[in-house]
Phi, psi and omega in degrees: 000144175248132178268137179230138174235146182204158180243136173228177181229129174258147179293144186306325182266011184240015181303310182295320180294320178301312180296317179303313181297326178281329175294336181249027183307140182294134178304324180291334175289316178300316180298318179295319177302314179296319179297335180260020170085019181275136177218155173048052183270123178225149174229132181241147181246131169259102185297332181288327183251352185066017181270143175252132174252120178256142175228132179213148172250132182237157179286316175196156185296318183300313179296317182295319182300332180288341181301319184301333184271355182287151181295323180292323178292319177299319178296319179297315179302317179297319179297324184272345183308319182293347186247357183208163177291131182226163174274177182297337178267012181076357177292148179296141170293121188222139177246119176287140180254146178271129176287127180243352177201143174210139175222128175280000000 
């Protein structure tokens, strides 16, 4: 497994809506994430900065990279666009973080 950490941004007035949408995540989205090697996926919110910290473990980068091209993922990005900063393709603006320490 490869561990990945990343930062995204939710709009200040959309914290509750962001959480609601994830609490009601579509079963087909969860299944697709699993099919593309996602495990132990968590997202944390810093309400003071509006930053989201995501953590996910993936089986491998090649398999994971294919997730972005799936129709359900494209639909999810469009669904989430009103509540967070996104790129022109509706993908979340995301900053990958470098792992500098890990302890089991």
